[in-house]
All heavy atoms as a GROMACS GRO file, in nm:
protein
  492
    1MET      N    1   2.952  -0.705   3.247
    1MET     CA    2   3.043  -0.757   3.347
    1MET      C    3   3.177  -0.784   3.276
    1MET      O    4   3.175  -0.834   3.163
    1MET     CB    5   2.983  -0.887   3.403
    1MET     CG    6   3.068  -0.949   3.513
    1MET     SD    7   2.991  -1.097   3.586
    1MET     CE    8   2.851  -1.026   3.669
    2PRO      N    9   3.287  -0.755   3.341
    2PRO     CA   10   3.415  -0.787   3.279
    2PRO      C   11   3.423  -0.932   3.243
    2PRO      O   12   3.381  -1.019   3.319
    2PRO     CB   13   3.517  -0.750   3.386
    2PRO     CG   14   3.448  -0.657   3.477
    2PRO     CD   15   3.302  -0.695   3.475
    3ALA      N   16   3.478  -0.959   3.124
    3ALA     CA   17   3.487  -1.097   3.079
    3ALA      C   18   3.574  -1.182   3.174
    3ALA      O   19   3.555  -1.303   3.179
    3ALA     CB   20   3.545  -1.100   2.939
    4ASP      N   21   3.659  -1.118   3.250
    4ASP     CA   22   3.746  -1.194   3.341
    4ASP      C   23   3.692  -1.193   3.485
    4ASP      O   24   3.766  -1.227   3.579
    4ASP     CB   25   3.888  -1.137   3.336
    4ASP     CG   26   3.898  -0.991   3.380
    4ASP    OD1   27   3.794  -0.924   3.396
    4ASP    OD2   28   4.011  -0.945   3.400
    5ALA      N   29   3.567  -1.160   3.503
    5ALA     CA   30   3.508  -1.163   3.636
    5ALA      C   31   3.505  -1.306   3.690
    5ALA      O   32   3.496  -1.402   3.612
    5ALA     CB   33   3.363  -1.108   3.631
    6PRO      N   34   3.515  -1.320   3.821
    6PRO     CA   35   3.512  -1.456   3.878
    6PRO      C   36   3.384  -1.529   3.839
    6PRO      O   37   3.276  -1.471   3.835
    6PRO     CB   38   3.517  -1.429   4.029
    6PRO     CG   39   3.574  -1.295   4.044
    6PRO     CD   40   3.530  -1.217   3.923
    7LYS      N   41   3.399  -1.659   3.812
    7LYS     CA   42   3.286  -1.741   3.771
    7LYS      C   43   3.174  -1.740   3.876
    7LYS      O   44   3.057  -1.738   3.842
    7LYS     CB   45   3.330  -1.884   3.744
    7LYS     CG   46   3.222  -1.971   3.689
    7LYS     CD   47   3.274  -2.107   3.652
    7LYS     CE   48   3.172  -2.204   3.594
    7LYS     NZ   49   3.034  -2.186   3.623
    8VAL      N   50   3.213  -1.737   4.003
    8VAL     CA   51   3.112  -1.737   4.112
    8VAL      C   52   3.026  -1.611   4.102
    8VAL      O   53   2.906  -1.616   4.126
    8VAL     CB   54   3.178  -1.756   4.250
    8VAL    CG1   55   3.263  -1.635   4.286
    8VAL    CG2   56   3.074  -1.782   4.356
    9LYS      N   57   3.086  -1.499   4.064
    9LYS     CA   58   3.010  -1.373   4.051
    9LYS      C   59   2.915  -1.382   3.930
    9LYS      O   60   2.799  -1.345   3.941
    9LYS     CB   61   3.105  -1.255   4.032
    9LYS     CG   62   3.034  -1.123   4.018
    9LYS     CD   63   3.137  -1.009   4.008
    9LYS     CE   64   3.066  -0.877   3.993
    9LYS     NZ   65   3.160  -0.766   3.987
   10LEU      N   66   2.966  -1.434   3.819
   10LEU     CA   67   2.883  -1.450   3.701
   10LEU      C   68   2.766  -1.545   3.728
   10LEU      O   69   2.652  -1.512   3.699
   10LEU     CB   70   2.968  -1.504   3.584
   10LEU     CG   71   2.891  -1.544   3.460
   10LEU    CD1   72   2.823  -1.422   3.397
   10LEU    CD2   73   2.987  -1.607   3.358
   11ASP      N   74   2.793  -1.658   3.790
   11ASP     CA   75   2.691  -1.757   3.819
   11ASP      C   76   2.584  -1.701   3.914
   11ASP      O   77   2.466  -1.722   3.893
   11ASP     CB   78   2.752  -1.884   3.879
   11ASP     CG   79   2.836  -1.961   3.777
   11ASP    OD1   80   2.824  -1.934   3.654
   11ASP    OD2   81   2.911  -2.050   3.820
   12ALA      N   82   2.629  -1.627   4.016
   12ALA     CA   83   2.533  -1.571   4.111
   12ALA      C   84   2.446  -1.467   4.046
   12ALA      O   85   2.325  -1.456   4.073
   12ALA     CB   86   2.607  -1.512   4.231
   13THR      N   87   2.503  -1.389   3.959
   13THR     CA   88   2.426  -1.287   3.889
   13THR      C   89   2.323  -1.348   3.796
   13THR      O   90   2.208  -1.306   3.792
   13THR     CB   91   2.523  -1.195   3.809
   13THR    OG1   92   2.621  -1.140   3.901
   13THR    CG2   93   2.452  -1.080   3.743
   14LEU      N   94   2.365  -1.448   3.721
   14LEU     CA   95   2.273  -1.520   3.632
   14LEU      C   96   2.162  -1.589   3.712
   14LEU      O   97   2.046  -1.591   3.669
   14LEU     CB   98   2.350  -1.620   3.547
   14LEU     CG   99   2.442  -1.561   3.441
   14LEU    CD1  100   2.531  -1.669   3.380
   14LEU    CD2  101   2.364  -1.488   3.334
   15ALA      N  102   2.196  -1.644   3.826
   15ALA     CA  103   2.098  -1.716   3.909
   15ALA      C  104   1.989  -1.623   3.958
   15ALA      O  105   1.876  -1.666   3.987
   15ALA     CB  106   2.168  -1.781   4.028
   16MET      N  107   2.018  -1.490   3.967
   16MET     CA  108   1.917  -1.393   4.009
   16MET      C  109   1.834  -1.344   3.894
   16MET      O  110   1.751  -1.256   3.908
   16MET     CB  111   1.984  -1.279   4.081
   16MET     CG  112   2.053  -1.321   4.211
   16MET     SD  113   2.122  -1.186   4.303
   16MET     CE  114   1.971  -1.124   4.384
   17GLY      N  115   1.859  -1.400   3.774
   17GLY     CA  116   1.778  -1.365   3.659
   17GLY      C  117   1.828  -1.252   3.573
   17GLY      O  118   1.759  -1.204   3.484
   18ALA      N  119   1.949  -1.206   3.600
   18ALA     CA  120   2.004  -1.093   3.525
   18ALA      C  121   2.053  -1.137   3.387
   18ALA      O  122   2.092  -1.251   3.365
   18ALA     CB  123   2.121  -1.030   3.601
   19GLU      N  124   2.048  -1.040   3.296
   19GLU     CA  125   2.114  -1.059   3.165
   19GLU      C  126   2.256  -1.004   3.183
   19GLU      O  127   2.272  -0.892   3.231
   19GLU     CB  128   2.043  -0.979   3.059
   19GLU     CG  129   2.113  -0.981   2.925
   19GLU     CD  130   2.054  -0.889   2.824
   19GLU    OE1  131   1.957  -0.819   2.854
   19GLU    OE2  132   2.108  -0.886   2.712
   20VAL      N  133   2.352  -1.085   3.147
   20VAL     CA  134   2.491  -1.040   3.161
   20VAL      C  135   2.550  -1.013   3.023
   20VAL      O  136   2.541  -1.098   2.934
   20VAL     CB  137   2.578  -1.147   3.234
   20VAL    CG1  138   2.722  -1.108   3.236
   20VAL    CG2  139   2.524  -1.167   3.377
   21VAL      N  140   2.605  -0.897   3.009
   21VAL     CA  141   2.677  -0.860   2.887
   21VAL      C  142   2.823  -0.849   2.927
   21VAL      O  143   2.860  -0.762   3.008
   21VAL     CB  144   2.627  -0.727   2.829
   21VAL    CG1  145   2.709  -0.686   2.707
   21VAL    CG2  146   2.479  -0.736   2.794
   22LYS      N  147   2.907  -0.936   2.873
   22LYS     CA  148   3.048  -0.933   2.906
   22LYS      C  149   3.121  -0.833   2.818
   22LYS      O  150   3.083  -0.809   2.704
   22LYS     CB  151   3.109  -1.071   2.887
   22LYS     CG  152   3.054  -1.174   2.982
   22LYS     CD  153   3.123  -1.306   2.959
   22LYS     CE  154   3.070  -1.415   3.050
   22LYS     NZ  155   3.136  -1.544   3.028
   23TYR      N  156   3.228  -0.776   2.873
   23TYR     CA  157   3.312  -0.683   2.797
   23TYR      C  158   3.457  -0.700   2.837
   23TYR      O  159   3.486  -0.752   2.944
   23TYR     CB  160   3.266  -0.538   2.816
   23TYR     CG  161   3.302  -0.480   2.948
   23TYR    CD1  162   3.416  -0.400   2.962
   23TYR    CD2  163   3.229  -0.508   3.064
   23TYR    CE1  164   3.452  -0.348   3.085
   23TYR    CE2  165   3.263  -0.455   3.186
   23TYR     CZ  166   3.376  -0.375   3.196
   23TYR     OH  167   3.411  -0.324   3.318
   24ASP      N  168   3.545  -0.657   2.749
   24ASP     CA  169   3.689  -0.662   2.775
   24ASP      C  170   3.728  -0.530   2.839
   24ASP      O  171   3.724  -0.427   2.774
   24ASP     CB  172   3.765  -0.686   2.645
   24ASP     CG  173   3.914  -0.696   2.666
   24ASP    OD1  174   3.970  -0.634   2.760
   24ASP    OD2  175   3.979  -0.767   2.586
   25ARG      N  176   3.766  -0.535   2.965
   25ARG     CA  177   3.794  -0.411   3.036
   25ARG      C  178   3.917  -0.337   2.982
   25ARG      O  179   3.936  -0.217   3.010
   25ARG     CB  180   3.808  -0.436   3.187
   25ARG     CG  181   3.929  -0.516   3.225
   25ARG     CD  182   3.952  -0.526   3.376
   25ARG     NE  183   3.876  -0.630   3.438
   25ARG     CZ  184   3.815  -0.620   3.557
   25ARG    NH1  185   3.824  -0.508   3.624
   25ARG    NH2  186   3.748  -0.720   3.606
   26ASP      N  187   4.001  -0.406   2.907
   26ASP     CA  188   4.121  -0.338   2.850
   26ASP      C  189   4.091  -0.267   2.718
   26ASP      O  190   4.164  -0.174   2.683
   26ASP     CB  191   4.232  -0.443   2.825
   26ASP     CG  192   4.288  -0.501   2.955
   26ASP    OD1  193   4.293  -0.426   3.055
   26ASP    OD2  194   4.324  -0.620   2.956
   27THR      N  195   3.990  -0.309   2.644
   27THR     CA  196   3.967  -0.252   2.513
   27THR      C  197   3.827  -0.194   2.494
   27THR      O  198   3.804  -0.130   2.391
   27THR     CB  199   3.988  -0.358   2.403
   27THR    OG1  200   3.895  -0.464   2.424
   27THR    CG2  201   4.131  -0.416   2.409
   28GLU      N  202   3.737  -0.213   2.589
   28GLU     CA  203   3.600  -0.164   2.572
   28GLU      C  204   3.559  -0.078   2.692
   28GLU      O  205   3.615  -0.090   2.799
   28GLU     CB  206   3.502  -0.284   2.560
   28GLU     CG  207   3.527  -0.371   2.438
   28GLU     CD  208   3.434  -0.488   2.436
   28GLU    OE1  209   3.445  -0.577   2.521
   28GLU    OE2  210   3.349  -0.488   2.344
   29SER      N  211   3.464   0.007   2.668
   29SER     CA  212   3.412   0.097   2.770
   29SER      C  213   3.274   0.048   2.817
   29SER      O  214   3.180   0.045   2.740
   29SER     CB  215   3.398   0.239   2.714
   29SER     OG  216   3.321   0.319   2.801
   30ARG      N  217   3.263   0.015   2.946
   30ARG     CA  218   3.134  -0.030   2.995
   30ARG      C  219   3.031   0.082   2.989
   30ARG      O  220   2.912   0.059   2.969
   30ARG     CB  221   3.147  -0.083   3.137
   30ARG     CG  222   3.183   0.024   3.239
   30ARG     CD  223   3.194  -0.034   3.378
   30ARG     NE  224   3.236   0.071   3.468
   30ARG     CZ  225   3.304   0.051   3.576
   30ARG    NH1  226   3.338  -0.069   3.611
   30ARG    NH2  227   3.336   0.150   3.654
   31GLU      N  228   3.073   0.208   3.002
   31GLU     CA  229   2.982   0.319   2.992
   31GLU      C  230   2.924   0.330   2.853
   31GLU      O  231   2.804   0.354   2.834
   31GLU     CB  232   3.052   0.452   3.030
   31GLU     CG  233   3.087   0.462   3.176
   31GLU     CD  234   3.216   0.392   3.217
   31GLU    OE1  235   3.289   0.339   3.128
   31GLU    OE2  236   3.245   0.390   3.339
   32LYS      N  237   3.007   0.313   2.749
   32LYS     CA  238   2.959   0.318   2.613
   32LYS      C  239   2.868   0.201   2.583
   32LYS      O  240   2.764   0.216   2.514
   32LYS     CB  241   3.076   0.319   2.513
   32LYS     CG  242   3.151   0.451   2.510
   32LYS     CD  243   3.263   0.448   2.408
   32LYS     CE  244   3.336   0.580   2.407
   32LYS     NZ  245   3.450   0.580   2.313
   33ILE      N  246   2.902   0.082   2.631
   33ILE     CA  247   2.818  -0.036   2.612
   33ILE      C  248   2.682  -0.014   2.676
   33ILE      O  249   2.575  -0.039   2.614
   33ILE     CB  250   2.884  -0.163   2.665
   33ILE    CG1  251   3.011  -0.194   2.583
   33ILE    CG2  252   2.788  -0.280   2.664
   33ILE    CD1  253   3.100  -0.300   2.646
   34ALA      N  254   2.681   0.036   2.799
   34ALA     CA  255   2.554   0.061   2.871
   34ALA      C  256   2.470   0.168   2.802
   34ALA      O  257   2.351   0.150   2.787
   34ALA     CB  258   2.583   0.102   3.015
   35ALA      N  259   2.534   0.273   2.755
   35ALA     CA  260   2.462   0.378   2.685
   35ALA      C  261   2.401   0.324   2.556
   35ALA      O  262   2.284   0.354   2.524
   35ALA     CB  263   2.556   0.496   2.653
   36HIS      N  264   2.473   0.242   2.484
   36HIS     CA  265   2.420   0.181   2.360
   36HIS      C  266   2.300   0.092   2.391
   36HIS      O  267   2.197   0.100   2.324
   36HIS     CB  268   2.529   0.102   2.290
   36HIS     CG  269   2.479   0.021   2.173
   36HIS    ND1  270   2.445   0.078   2.053
   36HIS    CD2  271   2.453  -0.110   2.161
   36HIS    CE1  272   2.400  -0.015   1.972
   36HIS    NE2  273   2.406  -0.130   2.035
   37LEU      N  274   2.312   0.006   2.492
   37LEU     CA  275   2.204  -0.084   2.528
   37LEU      C  276   2.079  -0.003   2.572
   37LEU      O  277   1.968  -0.036   2.533
   37LEU     CB  278   2.245  -0.178   2.638
   37LEU     CG  279   2.345  -0.288   2.598
   37LEU    CD1  280   2.395  -0.361   2.721
   37LEU    CD2  281   2.280  -0.384   2.501
   38ALA      N  282   2.100   0.100   2.654
   38ALA     CA  283   1.986   0.179   2.701
   38ALA      C  284   1.919   0.249   2.582
   38ALA      O  285   1.793   0.247   2.576
   38ALA     CB  286   2.034   0.284   2.801
   39HIS      N  287   1.995   0.304   2.491
   39HIS     CA  288   1.936   0.370   2.375
   39HIS      C  289   1.860   0.270   2.288
   39HIS      O  290   1.745   0.296   2.248
   39HIS     CB  291   2.045   0.438   2.293
   39HIS     CG  292   1.994   0.501   2.169
   39HIS    ND1  293   1.925   0.621   2.168
   39HIS    CD2  294   2.000   0.463   2.039
   39HIS    CE1  295   1.890   0.651   2.045
   39HIS    NE2  296   1.935   0.559   1.964
   40ALA      N  297   1.919   0.156   2.263
   40ALA     CA  298   1.857   0.055   2.177
   40ALA      C  299   1.729   0.000   2.238
   40ALA      O  300   1.636  -0.039   2.165
   40ALA     CB  301   1.955  -0.060   2.154
   41ARG      N  302   1.719   0.000   2.370
   41ARG     CA  303   1.603  -0.058   2.438
   41ARG      C  304   1.504   0.045   2.490
   41ARG      O  305   1.405   0.014   2.550
   41ARG     CB  306   1.651  -0.145   2.555
   41ARG     CG  307   1.735  -0.263   2.504
   41ARG     CD  308   1.790  -0.341   2.616
   41ARG     NE  309   1.875  -0.449   2.563
   41ARG     CZ  310   1.924  -0.547   2.634
   41ARG    NH1  311   1.901  -0.551   2.765
   41ARG    NH2  312   2.000  -0.642   2.578
   42GLY      N  313   1.534   0.172   2.468
   42GLY     CA  314   1.447   0.278   2.516
   42GLY      C  315   1.450   0.287   2.668
   42GLY      O  316   1.349   0.325   2.728
   43ALA      N  317   1.559   0.250   2.726
   43ALA     CA  318   1.572   0.248   2.873
   43ALA      C  319   1.639   0.376   2.922
   43ALA      O  320   1.700   0.451   2.846
   43ALA     CB  321   1.650   0.126   2.918
   44VAL      N  322   1.632   0.396   3.051
   44VAL     CA  323   1.702   0.509   3.114
   44VAL      C  324   1.825   0.452   3.183
   44VAL      O  325   1.816   0.359   3.260
   44VAL     CB  326   1.610   0.579   3.220
   44VAL    CG1  327   1.689   0.687   3.294
   44VAL    CG2  328   1.488   0.636   3.153
   45LEU      N  329   1.939   0.511   3.152
   45LEU     CA  330   2.064   0.468   3.213
   45LEU      C  331   2.080   0.543   3.345
   45LEU      O  332   2.085   0.667   3.348
   45LEU     CB  333   2.181   0.494   3.120
   45LEU     CG  334   2.318   0.454   3.168
   45LEU    CD1  335   2.323   0.304   3.196
   45LEU    CD2  336   2.423   0.491   3.064
   46VAL      N  337   2.091   0.468   3.455
   46VAL     CA  338   2.112   0.526   3.587
   46VAL      C  339   2.257   0.493   3.628
   46VAL      O  340   2.285   0.377   3.658
   46VAL     CB  341   2.011   0.473   3.691
   46VAL    CG1  342   2.040   0.536   3.828
   46VAL    CG2  343   1.871   0.500   3.645
   47PRO      N  344   2.344   0.589   3.630
   47PRO     CA  345   2.482   0.563   3.666
   47PRO      C  346   2.494   0.520   3.812
   47PRO      O  347   2.420   0.569   3.897
   47PRO     CB  348   2.556   0.692   3.641
   47PRO     CG  349   2.452   0.799   3.635
   47PRO     CD  350   2.324   0.733   3.599
   48SER      N  351   2.586   0.432   3.840
   48SER     CA  352   2.603   0.382   3.978
   48SER      C  353   2.673   0.487   4.064
   48SER      O  354   2.670   0.480   4.186
   48SER     CB  355   2.683   0.255   3.979
   48SER     OG  356   2.807   0.275   3.914
   49PHE      N  357   2.736   0.584   4.002
   49PHE     CA  358   2.800   0.695   4.071
   49PHE      C  359   2.816   0.808   3.966
   49PHE      O  360   2.766   0.796   3.858
   49PHE     CB  361   2.939   0.655   4.127
   49PHE     CG  362   3.039   0.621   4.021
   49PHE    CD1  363   3.130   0.718   3.977
   49PHE    CD2  364   3.041   0.495   3.962
   49PHE    CE1  365   3.222   0.686   3.878
   49PHE    CE2  366   3.134   0.463   3.865
   49PHE     CZ  367   3.225   0.560   3.822
   50ASP      N  368   2.879   0.919   4.003
   50ASP     CA  369   2.903   1.028   3.910
   50ASP      C  370   2.775   1.088   3.857
   50ASP      O  371   2.764   1.128   3.739
   50ASP     CB  372   2.992   0.977   3.796
   50ASP     CG  373   3.051   1.095   3.716
   50ASP    OD1  374   3.074   1.201   3.774
   50ASP    OD2  375   3.076   1.079   3.595
   51ASP      N  376   2.673   1.094   3.940
   51ASP     CA  377   2.547   1.158   3.903
   51ASP      C  378   2.503   1.238   4.024
   51ASP      O  379   2.506   1.189   4.138
   51ASP     CB  380   2.441   1.048   3.874
   51ASP     CG  381   2.306   1.108   3.842
   51ASP    OD1  382   2.230   1.137   3.937
   51ASP    OD2  383   2.274   1.126   3.723
   52PRO      N  384   2.469   1.364   4.006
   52PRO     CA  385   2.440   1.449   4.123
   52PRO      C  386   2.326   1.395   4.213
   52PRO      O  387   2.333   1.409   4.336
   52PRO     CB  388   2.401   1.583   4.062
   52PRO     CG  389   2.395   1.566   3.914
   52PRO     CD  390   2.455   1.434   3.880
   53TRP      N  391   2.224   1.332   4.155
   53TRP     CA  392   2.114   1.279   4.238
   53TRP      C  393   2.158   1.157   4.317
   53TRP      O  394   2.117   1.138   4.431
   53TRP     CB  395   1.994   1.248   4.151
   53TRP     CG  396   1.928   1.371   4.097
   53TRP    CD1  397   1.938   1.418   3.968
   53TRP    CD2  398   1.852   1.467   4.167
   53TRP    NE1  399   1.870   1.536   3.955
   53TRP    CE2  400   1.815   1.569   4.076
   53TRP    CE3  401   1.810   1.478   4.297
   53TRP    CZ2  402   1.739   1.679   4.114
   53TRP    CZ3  403   1.733   1.590   4.334
   53TRP    CH2  404   1.701   1.686   4.242
   54ILE      N  405   2.241   1.074   4.258
   54ILE     CA  406   2.294   0.958   4.329
   54ILE      C  407   2.384   1.003   4.444
   54ILE      O  408   2.372   0.956   4.556
   54ILE     CB  409   2.372   0.863   4.232
   54ILE    CG1  410   2.283   0.814   4.120
   54ILE    CG2  411   2.438   0.750   4.307
   54ILE    CD1  412   2.170   0.726   4.160
   55ILE      N  413   2.473   1.098   4.414
   55ILE     CA  414   2.564   1.149   4.516
   55ILE      C  415   2.486   1.213   4.628
   55ILE      O  416   2.511   1.188   4.748
   55ILE     CB  417   2.664   1.251   4.454
   55ILE    CG1  418   2.756   1.177   4.355
   55ILE    CG2  419   2.743   1.321   4.562
   55ILE    CD1  420   2.834   1.268   4.265
   56GLU      N  421   2.387   1.295   4.597
   56GLU     CA  422   2.308   1.361   4.700
   56GLU      C  423   2.231   1.260   4.784
   56GLU      O  424   2.224   1.272   4.905
   56GLU     CB  425   2.205   1.457   4.633
   56GLU     CG  426   2.121   1.533   4.736
   56GLU     CD  427   2.029   1.633   4.672
   56GLU    OE1  428   2.054   1.677   4.560
   56GLU    OE2  429   1.929   1.667   4.738
   57GLY      N  430   2.176   1.158   4.720
   57GLY     CA  431   2.101   1.054   4.795
   57GLY      C  432   2.186   0.980   4.895
   57GLY      O  433   2.139   0.941   5.001
   58GLN      N  434   2.315   0.967   4.864
   58GLN     CA  435   2.405   0.897   4.958
   58GLN      C  436   2.438   0.981   5.080
   58GLN      O  437   2.476   0.929   5.183
   58GLN     CB  438   2.533   0.855   4.886
   58GLN     CG  439   2.513   0.753   4.779
   58GLN     CD  440   2.451   0.626   4.832
   58GLN    OE1  441   2.490   0.572   4.934
   58GLN    NE2  442   2.354   0.574   4.760
   59GLY      N  443   2.419   1.111   5.070
   59GLY     CA  444   2.452   1.202   5.180
   59GLY      C  445   2.335   1.247   5.262
   59GLY      O  446   2.350   1.320   5.360
   60VAL      N  447   2.214   1.206   5.226
   60VAL     CA  448   2.094   1.250   5.298
   60VAL      C  449   2.074   1.160   5.420
   60VAL      O  450   2.072   1.039   5.410
   60VAL     CB  451   1.972   1.245   5.206
   60VAL    CG1  452   1.845   1.281   5.283
   60VAL    CG2  453   1.990   1.338   5.088
   61PRO      N  454   2.056   1.222   5.538
   61PRO     CA  455   2.030   1.139   5.659
   61PRO      C  456   1.909   1.051   5.639
   61PRO      O  457   1.808   1.093   5.583
   61PRO     CB  458   2.004   1.244   5.767
   61PRO     CG  459   2.070   1.370   5.720
   61PRO     CD  460   2.060   1.364   5.569
   62GLY      N  461   1.922   0.928   5.682
   62GLY     CA  462   1.810   0.836   5.672
   62GLY      C  463   1.801   0.768   5.538
   62GLY      O  464   1.710   0.687   5.514
   63SER      N  465   1.895   0.793   5.445
   63SER     CA  466   1.886   0.735   5.312
   63SER      C  467   1.935   0.593   5.308
   63SER      O  468   1.916   0.524   5.208
   63SER     CB  469   1.967   0.819   5.212
   63SER     OG  470   2.102   0.818   5.245
   64ARG      N  471   1.996   0.546   5.414
   64ARG     CA  472   2.052   0.409   5.416
   64ARG      C  473   1.969   0.319   5.505
   64ARG      O  474   2.014   0.260   5.599
   64ARG     CB  475   2.196   0.411   5.462
   64ARG     CG  476   2.285   0.486   5.368
   64ARG     CD  477   2.426   0.479   5.412
   64ARG     NE  478   2.508   0.560   5.325
   64ARG     CZ  479   2.637   0.568   5.332
   64ARG    NH1  480   2.702   0.501   5.421
   64ARG    NH2  481   2.702   0.644   5.249
   65ARG      N  482   1.846   0.306   5.474
   65ARG     CA  483   1.757   0.223   5.557
   65ARG      C  484   1.744   0.085   5.500
   65ARG      O  485   1.752   0.056   5.389
   65ARG     CB  486   1.619   0.287   5.564
   65ARG     CG  487   1.625   0.414   5.641
   65ARG     CD  488   1.492   0.475   5.651
   65ARG     NE  489   1.510   0.605   5.712
   65ARG     CZ  490   1.411   0.684   5.744
   65ARG    NH1  491   1.287   0.647   5.724
   65ARG    NH2  492   1.434   0.801   5.796
   0.00000   0.00000   0.00000
């Protein structure tokens, strides 16, 4: 999450049990940070956009249920 994100957003995210990793949006790349975390944890990185399966899923009828 950007280090300058509103406190209410940070607090709400933490309240839902998420781990928040802050970054400086001017000097750091969230994509690189996410890729590093996924690699280090053996996780699969699912992009929020810019992925053919994500894009296709948004255009399929009935996908927004």
